[in-house]
N, C-alpha and C positions, 0 to 999 in steps of 0.2 A: 331268960332273954325272950323266949317265945311268948311267955305270958305278958311281958311288958309290951311287946309289939301288938298283941291282940287287944290289950287294954287301950293302948294308944290309938289303934285303928277305930275302936268302938266309941271312944270318948267324944262327946258332943259339946263340951264346954267351949265357949267362944265361937261356935259355929254361926250363931246369929250375927255376931259382930262382923265376921268375914262376909256374910251375905249382904249386910247393909253397906259395907265398904265397897263391894262390887257394884251394887246398885248406884251408889253415889258416884263412883267412877264412870259408870255408863252414862249417867245423866250429865256429868261434867263434860264428857267427850261429845255428847250431843249438843250441848250448849256451845262448846268451842266451835263445832262445825257450823252451827247456825250463825254465830257471831262472825265467823270468817265469810260466810255467804253474804251477810248484810254489809260487811265492810267492803267487799268487792262491788256490790251493787251501789253503795254510796260513793265509792271512789269513781265509778263509771259515771254516775250522775254529776258529780262535781266537775269531772273532766269535760263533759258535754256542755255544762253551764259556762265553764271557763272558755271553751272554744267559741261558744255563741257570743259571749261578751267581747272576745277578742275580735270577732268579725264585725260587730256593731261599732267598735271603737275606731276602726280604720277609716 
């Protein structure tokens, strides 16, 4: 059992795949945060345009 655990700990097969998956996950989280920021900004812009049009329509 000890030999199995030592071999398992030193084994590097599949390590690159895990690293790439972590990089992709980090990029995805960054993109999600950026899109949320843009969404908030656009929502604010549309609300101000709507308010301005409502004032000119009265």
